[in-house]
C-alpha positions, 0 to 999 in steps of 0.5 A: 477504477481507472485503467490506463490500458487493458494490459497495465495500470499504475497502482499505489499500496501502503504498508501502514504501521501502528504499535509495532504491527503492520496492516494487511488485508485479504484481497477479495479476488486473489485471496492473498494477504496484501497491503491496502492499495489500488489503481491510481485514478486519472485525476490524482497523483500516487500520494493521493491514491495511497491515502484514498485507498487506505480510507476506502479499504481500511477506514484509516486516515494515515500519514505517508512517510518520506521527504517530499522536499529534496531541497530543489527549488520549485515553481508554483506550477509543481508540487513535491510528492513523497517518493515511494519506498519501492517501485515494482512491476508485477502481474495481477493476472497471468491469464489476461497478461494484466500488470501493475506498476506499483508505488509502494509506500510506508505510512503511520496510523494514529489509531488501530481502528481499521475496518474492512471495506466490506462485510466479511472482509479480513483485515489484520494488524500483524506482528513481525512474528506473524509475518514471518510465520509461514502459516499465513502464506504471505508472498515473499515480496509482501513479507519483505516489504512488511518487515522493512516497514516494521524495521523503519517505523516500529518503536 
């Protein structure tokens, strides 16, 4: 887990859709329903981090959604990346003042066989109705992003 500074890190998270459901997991430290994601390592770009985190946290290989090529000519010294759907800055811990700059991606899964990264971890494919239900206590921004992913990617 790379830290670029004690006060702020760059992260990538992915709202993955499969069969009209979006994947969320219960964060082991925060106890909140969040999309899979985590710190961008020093040797990877945000796209690579998003794919790695999905594999680590849910055992899934996915396809990120977006257009990496905006028609701009490029040299052999660059690679176009899929841009995030959203980009936000938020506190991970108000007590320590630690913040994340999160690259928020949408993705498609080819299978619904998600596996939590640790025994006893919670991971769920949620329908639109479940996301909108207040009983899961999904944070407003998480709900908004999850519903946007479903609107864009559900069949």
